[in-house]
BALOBA-1460 file (C-alpha; in Angstrom, 3 decimals):
// residues 162
<rec num="1" residu="m" x="71.358" y="80.950" z="100.823"/>
<rec num="2" residu="r" x="74.847" y="80.656" z="102.247"/>
<rec num="3" residu="w" x="74.246" y="76.954" z="102.794"/>
<rec num="4" residu="l" x="74.025" y="76.428" z="99.018"/>
<rec num="5" residu="k" x="77.594" y="77.660" z="98.552"/>
<rec num="6" residu="h" x="78.711" y="75.218" z="101.192"/>
<rec num="7" residu="l" x="76.703" y="72.368" z="99.741"/>
<rec num="8" residu="f" x="78.332" y="72.829" z="96.326"/>
<rec num="9" residu="a" x="81.792" y="73.935" z="97.443"/>
<rec num="10" residu="p" x="84.779" y="72.807" z="95.387"/>
<rec num="11" residu="s" x="86.660" y="69.817" z="96.687"/>
<rec num="12" residu="a" x="89.709" y="70.748" z="98.721"/>
<rec num="13" residu="r" x="91.309" y="67.420" z="97.769"/>
<rec num="14" residu="r" x="90.816" y="68.181" z="94.091"/>
<rec num="15" residu="l" x="92.320" y="71.667" z="94.415"/>
<rec num="16" residu="f" x="95.118" y="70.399" z="96.650"/>
<rec num="17" residu="p" x="96.108" y="66.895" z="95.487"/>
<rec num="18" residu="a" x="98.848" y="64.913" z="97.227"/>
<rec num="19" residu="a" x="101.686" y="66.292" z="95.077"/>
<rec num="20" residu="t" x="100.583" y="69.859" z="95.809"/>
<rec num="21" residu="l" x="100.353" y="69.124" z="99.525"/>
<rec num="22" residu="q" x="103.918" y="67.774" z="99.430"/>
<rec num="23" residu="r" x="105.161" y="70.978" z="97.763"/>
<rec num="24" residu="i" x="103.320" y="73.089" z="100.345"/>
<rec num="25" residu="t" x="104.877" y="71.012" z="103.142"/>
<rec num="26" residu="a" x="108.330" y="71.559" z="101.629"/>
<rec num="27" residu="a" x="107.684" y="75.301" z="101.260"/>
<rec num="28" residu="i" x="106.673" y="75.611" z="104.902"/>
<rec num="29" residu="a" x="109.755" y="73.665" z="106.029"/>
<rec num="30" residu="a" x="112.050" y="75.797" z="103.835"/>
<rec num="31" residu="s" x="110.453" y="79.043" z="104.993"/>
<rec num="32" residu="e" x="110.927" y="78.115" z="108.635"/>
<rec num="33" residu="l" x="114.687" y="77.973" z="108.082"/>
<rec num="34" residu="r" x="114.543" y="81.780" z="107.771"/>
<rec num="35" residu="h" x="112.890" y="82.450" z="111.127"/>
<rec num="36" residu="t" x="111.938" y="80.912" z="114.455"/>
<rec num="37" residu="g" x="108.184" y="81.131" z="113.825"/>
<rec num="38" residu="e" x="105.811" y="78.344" z="112.869"/>
<rec num="39" residu="i" x="103.479" y="78.403" z="109.877"/>
<rec num="40" residu="c" x="100.445" y="76.155" z="109.518"/>
<rec num="41" residu="f" x="98.167" y="75.879" z="106.506"/>
<rec num="42" residu="a" x="94.603" y="74.574" z="106.718"/>
<rec num="43" residu="v" x="91.774" y="74.477" z="104.210"/>
<rec num="44" residu="d" x="88.078" y="73.762" z="104.576"/>
<rec num="45" residu="a" x="85.999" y="73.158" z="101.484"/>
<rec num="46" residu="a" x="82.842" y="74.059" z="103.413"/>
<rec num="47" residu="l" x="81.485" y="74.351" z="106.899"/>
<rec num="48" residu="p" x="79.248" y="71.702" z="108.406"/>
<rec num="49" residu="m" x="75.562" y="72.599" z="108.141"/>
<rec num="50" residu="r" x="75.254" y="73.015" z="111.918"/>
<rec num="51" residu="a" x="78.046" y="75.631" z="111.842"/>
<rec num="52" residu="i" x="76.331" y="77.510" z="109.021"/>
<rec num="53" residu="m" x="73.028" y="77.491" z="110.867"/>
<rec num="54" residu="a" x="74.805" y="78.739" z="114.006"/>
<rec num="55" residu="g" x="76.220" y="81.685" z="112.031"/>
<rec num="56" residu="t" x="79.832" y="80.545" z="112.181"/>
<rec num="57" residu="t" x="82.055" y="82.811" z="110.094"/>
<rec num="58" residu="a" x="85.309" y="81.979" z="108.350"/>
<rec num="59" residu="r" x="87.112" y="83.944" z="111.067"/>
<rec num="60" residu="d" x="85.376" y="81.889" z="113.767"/>
<rec num="61" residu="r" x="86.400" y="78.669" z="112.043"/>
<rec num="62" residu="a" x="89.970" y="79.926" z="111.577"/>
<rec num="63" residu="n" x="90.197" y="80.728" z="115.289"/>
<rec num="64" residu="e" x="88.834" y="77.276" z="116.164"/>
<rec num="65" residu="t" x="91.348" y="75.668" z="113.808"/>
<rec num="66" residu="f" x="94.185" y="77.760" z="115.252"/>
<rec num="67" residu="a" x="93.348" y="76.412" z="118.707"/>
<rec num="68" residu="r" x="92.636" y="72.826" z="117.616"/>
<rec num="69" residu="l" x="95.947" y="72.545" z="115.734"/>
<rec num="70" residu="g" x="97.848" y="74.056" z="118.661"/>
<rec num="71" residu="v" x="99.309" y="76.884" z="116.586"/>
<rec num="72" residu="w" x="99.269" y="78.987" z="119.753"/>
<rec num="73" residu="d" x="101.460" y="76.433" z="121.520"/>
<rec num="74" residu="t" x="104.958" y="77.640" z="120.600"/>
<rec num="75" residu="r" x="107.656" y="78.805" z="122.981"/>
<rec num="76" residu="a" x="107.849" y="82.296" z="121.472"/>
<rec num="77" residu="n" x="104.098" y="82.616" z="120.780"/>
<rec num="78" residu="n" x="104.929" y="83.125" z="117.112"/>
<rec num="79" residu="g" x="102.746" y="80.641" z="115.292"/>
<rec num="80" residu="v" x="100.689" y="81.751" z="112.293"/>
<rec num="81" residu="l" x="97.787" y="79.969" z="110.598"/>
<rec num="82" residu="l" x="96.943" y="80.505" z="106.940"/>
<rec num="83" residu="y" x="93.339" y="79.326" z="106.606"/>
<rec num="84" residu="l" x="91.153" y="79.031" z="103.512"/>
<rec num="85" residu="l" x="87.390" y="78.511" z="103.477"/>
<rec num="86" residu="l" x="86.690" y="77.669" z="99.855"/>
<rec num="87" residu="a" x="82.885" y="77.920" z="99.940"/>
<rec num="88" residu="d" x="82.968" y="81.502" z="101.219"/>
<rec num="89" residu="h" x="86.062" y="82.502" z="99.230"/>
<rec num="90" residu="r" x="87.675" y="83.598" z="102.499"/>
<rec num="91" residu="i" x="91.309" y="83.760" z="103.475"/>
<rec num="92" residu="e" x="92.080" y="84.212" z="107.147"/>
<rec num="93" residu="i" x="95.379" y="84.654" z="108.926"/>
<rec num="94" residu="v" x="95.462" y="84.035" z="112.651"/>
<rec num="95" residu="a" x="98.673" y="85.016" z="114.411"/>
<rec num="96" residu="d" x="99.684" y="84.270" z="117.967"/>
<rec num="97" residu="r" x="100.089" y="86.974" z="120.588"/>
<rec num="98" residu="g" x="103.834" y="87.283" z="119.973"/>
<rec num="99" residu="f" x="102.939" y="89.413" z="116.937"/>
<rec num="100" residu="d" x="100.733" y="91.833" z="118.875"/>
<rec num="101" residu="g" x="101.994" y="95.376" z="118.334"/>
<rec num="102" residu="l" x="104.593" y="94.197" z="115.798"/>
<rec num="103" residu="v" x="102.534" y="93.522" z="112.677"/>
<rec num="104" residu="s" x="99.766" y="95.773" z="111.415"/>
<rec num="105" residu="d" x="96.428" y="94.631" z="110.068"/>
<rec num="106" residu="a" x="97.518" y="96.058" z="106.708"/>
<rec num="107" residu="q" x="100.538" y="93.742" z="106.626"/>
<rec num="108" residu="w" x="98.382" y="90.690" z="107.302"/>
<rec num="109" residu="r" x="95.868" y="91.905" z="104.688"/>
<rec num="110" residu="g" x="98.711" y="92.253" z="102.175"/>
<rec num="111" residu="a" x="99.551" y="88.575" z="102.604"/>
<rec num="112" residu="c" x="95.863" y="87.686" z="102.178"/>
<rec num="113" residu="q" x="95.676" y="89.745" z="98.988"/>
<rec num="114" residu="l" x="98.568" y="87.819" z="97.457"/>
<rec num="115" residu="v" x="96.721" y="84.578" z="98.126"/>
<rec num="116" residu="e" x="93.474" y="86.016" z="96.808"/>
<rec num="117" residu="e" x="95.072" y="87.159" z="93.530"/>
<rec num="118" residu="r" x="96.410" y="83.693" z="92.737"/>
<rec num="119" residu="l" x="93.151" y="81.992" z="93.768"/>
<rec num="120" residu="r" x="91.210" y="84.279" z="91.425"/>
<rec num="121" residu="a" x="93.629" y="83.295" z="88.665"/>
<rec num="122" residu="g" x="92.731" y="79.639" z="89.315"/>
<rec num="123" residu="e" x="96.125" y="78.789" z="90.819"/>
<rec num="124" residu="p" x="95.489" y="77.352" z="94.298"/>
<rec num="125" residu="e" x="98.995" y="75.946" z="94.747"/>
<rec num="126" residu="a" x="100.643" y="79.217" z="93.698"/>
<rec num="127" residu="a" x="98.235" y="81.061" z="96.000"/>
<rec num="128" residu="v" x="99.250" y="79.111" z="99.072"/>
<rec num="129" residu="l" x="102.947" y="79.246" z="98.182"/>
<rec num="130" residu="a" x="102.704" y="83.036" z="97.793"/>
<rec num="131" residu="g" x="100.976" y="83.240" z="101.160"/>
<rec num="132" residu="i" x="103.647" y="81.152" z="102.840"/>
<rec num="133" residu="e" x="106.368" y="83.344" z="101.351"/>
<rec num="134" residu="a" x="104.615" y="86.542" z="102.468"/>
<rec num="135" residu="l" x="104.050" y="85.190" z="105.976"/>
<rec num="136" residu="s" x="107.642" y="84.036" z="106.157"/>
<rec num="137" residu="d" x="108.831" y="87.549" z="105.260"/>
<rec num="138" residu="i" x="106.688" y="89.030" z="108.033"/>
<rec num="139" residu="i" x="107.822" y="86.464" z="110.594"/>
<rec num="140" residu="a" x="111.508" y="86.783" z="109.646"/>
<rec num="141" residu="a" x="111.336" y="90.551" z="110.185"/>
<rec num="142" residu="h" x="110.383" y="90.001" z="113.841"/>
<rec num="143" residu="f" x="111.633" y="86.514" z="114.680"/>
<rec num="144" residu="p" x="114.714" y="85.976" z="112.481"/>
<rec num="145" residu="d" x="116.660" y="82.752" z="112.510"/>
<rec num="146" residu="d" x="119.482" y="82.831" z="115.051"/>
<rec num="147" residu="p" x="122.390" y="80.676" z="113.854"/>
<rec num="148" residu="d" x="123.689" y="80.457" z="117.435"/>
<rec num="149" residu="t" x="120.475" y="78.857" z="118.690"/>
<rec num="150" residu="v" x="118.931" y="75.529" z="117.822"/>
<rec num="151" residu="d" x="115.433" y="76.133" z="116.488"/>
<rec num="152" residu="h" x="113.066" y="73.220" z="116.978"/>
<rec num="153" residu="d" x="110.293" y="72.601" z="114.478"/>
<rec num="154" residu="e" x="107.478" y="72.827" z="116.999"/>
<rec num="155" residu="l" x="104.501" y="72.158" z="114.711"/>
<rec num="156" residu="p" x="104.017" y="69.784" z="111.786"/>
<rec num="157" residu="n" x="104.554" y="71.368" z="108.383"/>
<rec num="158" residu="v" x="101.970" y="69.126" z="106.714"/>
<rec num="159" residu="p" x="98.874" y="70.986" z="105.441"/>
<rec num="160" residu="h" x="95.525" y="70.211" z="107.027"/>
<rec num="161" residu="i" x="92.499" y="69.504" z="104.870"/>
<rec num="162" residu="l" x="89.605" y="69.758" z="107.275"/>
């Protein structure tokens, strides 16, 4: 009965109104001043019925979104996607290959847990902001800002409601 959860999923626009999306955009922009990585945030209220019937998981959808938004397309291969699938109560982080061997699964899970805690408390904005901060800490540890180099904002900071 997974399709029922998707049919009656909460509205992403209701949980993330325009003012919240602006604050998330600002948080991403501010966090990227600390490192040379790129953070993207995307949220799906639910999957399309054809995806549910095909057995698409939240991880599958996150990987598709990572590719579709071009998060992989950075010079240093250091883009990270924070993805929420509201219907399945899933948080996924997809990181580009520049993080391979640098960041453990436990570190990524720690960032997910921060998001999950705030979502359970009914604080979607605080959840995403906590996730952005945690991801920024991880990225800054491996790709710190270099004041001697011009860092270009390679991806839009605006959240994606899918």
